[in-house]
Backbone bond lengths (Angstrom), bond angles and torsions (degrees), N, CA, C in turn:
res aa  C-N    CA-C-N  psi(-1)  N-CA   C-N-CA  omega(-1)  CA-C   N-CA-C  phi
1 M - - - 1.443 - - 1.534 107.66 -
2 D 1.325 116.00 124.27 1.463 118.93 -179.27 1.526 110.75 -87.45
3 W 1.317 116.31 177.44 1.462 121.07 -173.69 1.524 112.78 -66.64
4 Q 1.332 118.09 -29.48 1.461 120.47 -179.33 1.531 111.11 -68.78
5 Q 1.313 116.67 -39.04 1.462 120.25 177.05 1.520 110.68 -66.87
6 Q 1.323 117.14 -39.93 1.460 120.28 178.18 1.526 111.32 -63.34
7 V 1.321 116.90 -41.99 1.460 120.42 179.78 1.525 110.20 -65.77
8 S 1.320 117.40 -45.25 1.461 120.35 -178.87 1.532 111.14 -65.03
9 L 1.326 117.89 -40.64 1.462 120.30 177.80 1.521 111.90 -67.58
10 S 1.329 117.39 -34.30 1.467 119.03 177.56 1.528 110.64 -69.93
11 I 1.330 118.25 -34.21 1.469 120.64 176.07 1.520 109.89 -65.75
12 V 1.324 117.45 -43.74 1.460 121.17 178.48 1.522 110.56 -62.98
13 A 1.329 117.33 -42.76 1.466 120.96 179.47 1.531 111.30 -65.13
14 A 1.328 117.40 -40.61 1.465 120.39 178.54 1.522 110.83 -65.23
15 T 1.322 117.41 -38.50 1.456 120.99 178.03 1.524 110.78 -65.86
16 A 1.320 117.54 -44.68 1.461 121.24 178.60 1.527 110.73 -62.67
17 L 1.317 117.21 -39.48 1.461 121.06 177.62 1.525 110.87 -65.41
18 A 1.319 117.27 -41.02 1.473 120.64 179.33 1.528 110.83 -63.95
19 F 1.329 117.27 -41.32 1.464 120.28 177.12 1.526 111.18 -65.18
20 A 1.321 118.13 -39.96 1.459 121.17 -179.99 1.529 110.79 -66.56
21 V 1.311 117.85 -42.17 1.459 120.99 178.92 1.524 110.11 -65.08
22 A 1.330 117.87 -41.81 1.462 121.18 -179.94 1.520 111.08 -65.52
23 R 1.315 117.55 -32.26 1.461 120.40 -179.02 1.530 111.36 -70.68
24 W 1.326 117.31 -39.67 1.460 120.48 -175.20 1.523 113.99 -96.13
25 R 1.334 117.10 -3.67 1.457 120.47 178.99 1.519 109.99 -74.35
26 R 1.307 116.71 142.16 1.455 121.07 179.78 1.526 109.29 -74.28
27 R 1.332 115.90 132.79 1.450 120.87 -179.64 1.524 110.76 -82.17
28 K 1.331 115.10 155.68 1.459 120.05 174.31 1.522 108.58 -69.48
29 F 1.326 115.99 149.64 1.454 120.75 178.65 1.521 109.22 -71.74
30 S 1.321 115.97 128.48 1.455 122.06 175.34 1.519 107.50 -123.32
31 F 1.330 116.60 119.83 1.457 120.11 -177.51 1.520 111.25 -59.47
32 Q 1.326 116.91 -42.79 1.455 120.44 -177.45 1.532 111.30 -67.89
33 R 1.321 117.93 -42.83 1.457 120.90 -177.01 1.527 112.07 -75.50
34 D 1.318 117.36 -40.38 1.458 120.43 -173.50 1.525 114.15 -84.15
35 T 1.335 117.99 -23.33 1.460 119.83 -179.34 1.519 112.53 -112.89
36 H 1.314 117.81 -3.64 1.465 123.91 179.82 1.522 111.74 58.85
37 C 1.308 116.36 29.28 1.461 120.34 177.22 1.513 107.94 -138.04
38 G 1.303 116.56 101.72 1.451 120.43 178.10 1.506 111.12 -113.14
39 C 1.333 116.01 16.60 1.460 119.95 -175.70 1.524 110.68 -81.75
40 Q 1.317 114.37 156.00 1.446 120.11 175.15 1.517 108.39 -99.46
41 A 1.319 117.31 146.85 1.461 121.57 -178.01 1.523 110.23 -64.87
42 G 1.336 116.78 134.63 1.443 121.93 176.59 1.511 114.74 81.50
43 R 1.288 118.15 4.15 1.464 121.63 -178.18 1.519 108.97 -106.92
44 T 1.324 116.09 127.84 1.456 119.78 177.37 1.518 108.84 -93.20
45 V 1.303 115.39 143.59 1.452 121.04 -178.33 1.516 108.51 -116.29
46 E 1.334 116.22 125.59 1.457 119.75 174.89 1.522 108.18 -79.92
47 R 1.296 114.43 132.78 1.458 118.93 179.29 1.513 109.08 -108.02
48 S 1.290 115.82 140.04 1.449 120.89 176.84 1.521 107.79 -136.03
49 S 1.307 114.66 161.71 1.456 118.52 177.81 1.521 108.45 -132.39
50 I 1.298 115.12 149.64 1.451 122.00 179.03 1.515 107.81 -116.13
51 V 1.332 115.67 127.23 1.460 121.38 -179.28 1.523 107.98 -116.35
52 Y 1.322 116.34 127.41 1.455 121.75 175.62 1.522 107.58 -101.39
53 A 1.328 116.48 121.07 1.460 120.51 -179.07 1.518 108.48 -121.43
54 A 1.316 116.29 127.96 1.458 120.77 178.41 1.518 108.74 -147.67
55 K 1.320 114.79 132.79 1.459 121.06 175.37 1.512 108.78 -121.79
56 K 1.293 116.17 154.97 1.451 120.98 -178.22 1.527 109.65 -63.90
57 G 1.303 115.97 127.76 1.449 121.25 179.02 1.512 114.22 87.57
58 E 1.334 119.31 -4.99 1.455 122.57 179.40 1.524 109.98 -116.52
59 R 1.337 114.41 164.24 1.453 119.23 177.06 1.531 109.83 -73.17
60 P 1.318 117.68 140.33 1.467 119.09 175.32 1.530 110.35 -69.14
61 R 1.337 115.56 146.66 1.457 121.68 -179.99 1.515 109.60 -122.72
62 V 1.321 114.43 146.82 1.461 120.97 174.37 1.516 106.07 -119.46
63 I 1.341 115.95 120.02 1.462 122.30 -177.57 1.526 107.79 -112.79
64 V 1.330 116.17 125.88 1.457 121.68 178.01 1.516 107.58 -107.83
65 K 1.335 116.99 119.96 1.459 122.19 -179.36 1.524 108.58 -108.18
66 M 1.320 115.70 118.39 1.460 120.72 176.80 1.514 108.92 -91.73
67 R 1.315 117.03 135.30 1.462 120.73 -179.71 1.496 110.06 -112.32
């Protein structure tokens, strides 16, 4: 095994180790992510939805519905 193979394998091993550490590391507490409530008191939020419609042989359409 020459030096180029050793370097490339060490890069792959370091990347795999970094992914493994990131997977098992404890995340910081985020109120919005962990409680599913990131709203502010007294603030109303407009909700909208986006619908993608496409049929074979026709142009695709994007429909935005404001609620």
